[in-house]
N, C-alpha and C positions, 0 to 999 in steps of 0.2 A: 540316862544318857543320853535319850532323846533318839532319833532316826538313827537306823540302823546303816551309815554308810561304811563301805568297805572300799579304800582304794584298790585299784584292777591292776590286774597282767594279764595278758593276752592268755584265757583259759577254754580251750574246747574240750569237752567231753565226747566221746565218742561212744554211743550207748550200744556195745554189741551185746548185752543180755539186761533185762530189765531190773535193776536193782536201783534201790534208795539211794540217794547221794547224802551224805551225811556234810551238813556246812564244815562241821569241825575237820573234818577229814580232807581240807583241800591239797592239795601238793602243787598247787601254785607254777601250773605249766601249761604249754598247749598240748592237748589230747584230740586226737581227731581232725585236727586242721593239718596242716603241711609244713614242712619246712621250706621256706622261702627260697628262692634261687639265688645263689651267692650274688650277692650286689644287686638284688632287684631291689632294694627298696634304699636308693642311695641317700634319701633325706633322712633316715632313721639316724637317731644318735643312741648312746648310752651315757646316761650322768652316773658319776663314777666320783665316791667320796674313800677310796680303798677298797670299795665293791661297787658294783653294779646295782643302785636303786632305783631307777626312774629311766623312762624313754624319755624323747623330745624329737623334733622333727627341726632341720635344717631349713630355714625359710630364704637366707642369702649367706654369702660368704661370711657373713659377722655376727649373725643373731640365729638363736636357735628359740622355739615354743616349746613350752612345756607346762606342767600345772602347777599352779600355785601352792598345792600342798606337798608338791615334792623339794619345798624350800630348802636348802643348806646353806650355811654362809659361806664355803668353801665348795667348789663343784669342777671337777675336770670332766670335761666334754669328750668324749670318745666317738669319732667318725670311722666311716668305711670299715666298720664293724660286720663280720658276719659268724664267726667264733668269737665267743667271750673270752676264752682260752689261749685259743692258739692266732700268733700273729703271722699277718702272711705279706707283709709289706704294705697292705693297702688302708692301713689305720693311719689317723693324725688324732693326736692327743693334743688338746689345747684348754687350758685351763680359762675359766670365767673372767673377766673383769666387772663384769655386772649383772648383778642378779635381781629383777625387779618385779614382785608380786604386782598383783592388777590391784589399784588402790581401794577397789571396793570387795577385796575378796572378803570372803565370809567363811570363815573355819568350820561354822556349827553347820551349815546347811550346804556350804560347798558352793555356793553362788560365786559367779566371777572367777571359776578355778582356772587361773590361764596364769603364765609367768612367761616373761622374756628373759633371755641372757646373751649377755654381748661375751664375743670372746676376746682373749686378749691379744691373738694374732687372727688373720684372716686365714679362714679353710683355704685350701687348694682347691677348686673345683676341677672334677672328671669324671669320668664314666663310672666311678665309684663313690664318690661325693657331689652330691647333687644337692640342690635348694629344690625345695617344692611351692608351688605358687599357693599367695593365700587367695582366698575365695573371692570371685568377682562377683558371687551372689549366693542366695542361700540354698542349700540341697534340698531336694525335693523327695518327699515321702516315695518309697519303694525303690530309690537308687541305690546300688550295688556299690559297696565299698572296699577298703584292703586294709584291715586293722592288723598291727603288726607290732613284736614284741617279743623278748627273752623270756618273761616271768621273773619269778623270786629268786634270790639266792640261796635259800634254802635249799635241803635236800631234794633231788630230783630235779630239780630245774634245768630246763633246757639249757643246751652251749650253744646251738644254732639259733638265727633268728627263726621266728615262727609267724606265720601268715593265718590270716582267716577271713573269706570273704562272706560280708553279712550286710544285710539291706538296713536300710533307713526306715523306723517307725513314724508311723504318724502322731503328730502331737496327744491325739486322743488316746491311742494306745499305750503312750508312755505316762500320762497323766493318770488312766488306770491302773496301771500297775505301780505307780506311786501316787497315791492321793496326796495333795497338797505339798508333795517335795519337789517337784518339777518347777524351775521358775522358765523364764523367756530365753535364758540363756543356756538351756540345756536340751540336749537329744538323746532320743534311744536308737540303739542301732545292734540288730542282734536278731534274735529267736523267742516269740512267745514260750513256745513249747518248749524251750530247753535244750539242753544238750551242745550248746555252741555259745560262747561268751570270752568276754577280759574279766579278768581276775585280780588278786592283790600282786604286786611287784612289780608292775610294770605300768603303772600310772604315769599320765604325762605324752604317752606315746602316741603316736599319729592314727587318725582316721583319713584315709585318704578318697576323695571320691572324684572321679573324671582326672584327676589329674590335680587337683585343688585339696588342702588342709581344711576340711569341714570339721573335724572334730579332735576332740584331745582326752585320750582314756582319764574317767574321772572317778566314776562312783557304781555303787549297785548292793542289792543285797543277794548277799551269798555268790555263787558261781554257776552259771549257767541253770541256775534253777528254773522250773516252769515256770512263766508267768512274770518274772524277774529279769528283763534286760537288761545289757550296760547301757549306763549313761555317761555322756560324754558332754565335755565343754562344745557349747557353739560356735564354733571361729568365727563365723561370719559376720557376729555382731560386735568383734573386736578389731577388726581391719582396721578403721580410724586409728583407735586406742594404740594397735602394734606400731602404724607409721608414724604417729606423731611422736611417739616415745622414740623410736630409731631415730627420729630425726633431731630429738633436743639430748639423745645420750650419746 
């Protein structure tokens, strides 16, 4: 089957004791990170098709960015969410009118793993639903970023939005972790020592660095394993495609 790509949700493991991590025993949630402050990540969206299956980021009142491997033919975008199960009146549920994968998306190696979703009606922007800016330049090594997500809808998934602060790794660190698998359209964010990472179930979610959308949760090997940081779509390479696609659609 080739490369061991694994779609990611936010997954942080707090090593309270030194125990081996079994890759088959992932519980698909953030552990050891922290629950985001309510509505502190107002650009975070949940993609829903009867259940939460991916994350995304609102980039203006009518468009969301997610991962191309999150594609479904019908998607409801849920904005203003904090708890996936409890409604507090801040949520907006809007169906997608267009779902556009990058034309050069490669499902085998996950190159160009980016997708645009047009909302059927414009979102109402307020303190709980806000857009995040697209990159004005590519992020530099060592920059601290915020990764957010709910995790998988499998058992033990977190109900409240979870957050992880993590640094951008160098291109050499990224390539050394995944020889021959990293393209110019990918960045690594996380910790080579393991213990904190993103994992299955919240692919498509945002990596925000200095208030700009610099990454999209894409793939990796295992979850929080030593030597295998998370791999993310490098959004700065796609600003022109995003802007031209929105204009023509």
